[in-house]
Steps between C-alpha positions, in 0.01 A plus 500: 500500500313435822385158380858413397631605838237286677596192287868567574414532872313174489788317336755648743284397799444147374871461412598615851263250654611219269870542598421505870288188493598168652396286201503177687271638770286669236425176314467304820227740614322449167508122498409460865209744498188377673230494233217481755566859614540610136158355417341706777677811370364428151148466638530841664597661174144491357323669790760775480408568137126515571535720806735739313257525210199539721664785697544691173147410392362629830687828466383548144143434605536765772601740224191409290695302247302192387753254360439121522703321762631248248647789295655652812652162592648467152659846513621451852678179410645674190646768730659235724633319203660814364695549826693183413661674200477865588682693773313516833142444601413854397547389139227240550263771629566705186433206273168408664401864493567532132335165415176571685483862382507398132185610321358665810418871503546557873863428584525707815289272723700194387828685567365598844401140571853380433644773725266410784579132453877567511496729808271265691741215431795719588330573834453133561864424428606773744276350765650159445852641520409658835397157627871433509526720811328216686704222334733295721770484236761740356248686277375671818834686520469656156407842646558697171270261313226544764527877491476493120193280527337735751563801278354304201188414704461864616519618138294219336198508727409867445553461130261203489238711686551798268469295182195312635304769680596857448320640201455871573757609752785758509730216592449351151628817338797510736579139434483557126741796519746299707484200267550726193843597633620140533713400190382132504125576504334461160262752355215244496526462880471880537194485277349227715549702816354806330189301399429364848202731551328342200526143633276325754618503860564164666356446847713414804392136480633475144836651591522258791423210275763609248773523766400173670489319171855617429604357839314178427667473161843546646420228755452258211821611329693473825363151570585383148858628535522341844410152365756539221760574765385192702544289185864617489541401865517860615313522827444847644258629758177601313500850662852560369403368161208745474743791530772339281258437208359854534846654485581305182160595347575862570839476325329346193271802455778714356594451132868414553536173306296295256249291693675599824759236424819542701359761735242267647754217533755733656244625754395148595865390527596795713211477749495117530877504562411671831319176592792280406347390168771443234489754216466230232203343678329843525557553131340163410197595712463838319550359154256211568229748604572704189498199265168366648341843473613547139382154395149518654449862412573422140270195500216694665540785249485264208191324647321829551599613152354189339180550697479858376546385135228235535260747649554744211441223251 
């Protein structure tokens, strides 16, 4: 029933966007796109994949999980590929968790690695949204968004520290009891928190590297989206764009529609309209980024899969 509702929500969102589009402006934006900026955006796609995979590999290594980087890269790309057809980015995290946990006895450290990875990235997104306070454009006036980002950062940072460092502390038991009362928290997450004392503790330097790598990764994502926007002749102050892209990224985390379709485009259209960008032009920008990501993620996954097959042979 939930999956059906999400498919229906996706269709409704896309239908609403379709009937509000200026089709002439839509196709004009497509045919007049500057391919030079698109080429730069494509080049930035590959470092994003390697940085994302290496972050996960680094976290797993800190938890004494020895998994080859090539395998981690393959599962990481699979998780991103699944977000194209499943609701929200959280679905991709579940897919990569299940894929890498297959045939492994210790599932708790792998689960914990995904949780640390997600909260560190969430913290980075919140930081980027808060950059909007310094932006010269309309995004600086979104006080409610900035407050939500500040609350997210205040919550995410302690959780990253707890999951990375606290292994024998009364706070762990308190956190486990609080999490157990939340209806959306899975039993496996509670088990992971309960098994924290049995896992190695990460030093401060490792925690710092995890958070900074999340910020670094988001810089690449933001730059790629910015060059896609430039290709569509959308010119916005880079500081404003940092906050805009982070807000849209935060919206995509929640499993509302399949692949984030409709929600992402609506968010881009609503925010960019504050800058005088026509809604149809904003939609072209969003769909172009989605199409490029889908194409090259699929190609990379197929390439990695063929390498894995040849290695086994």
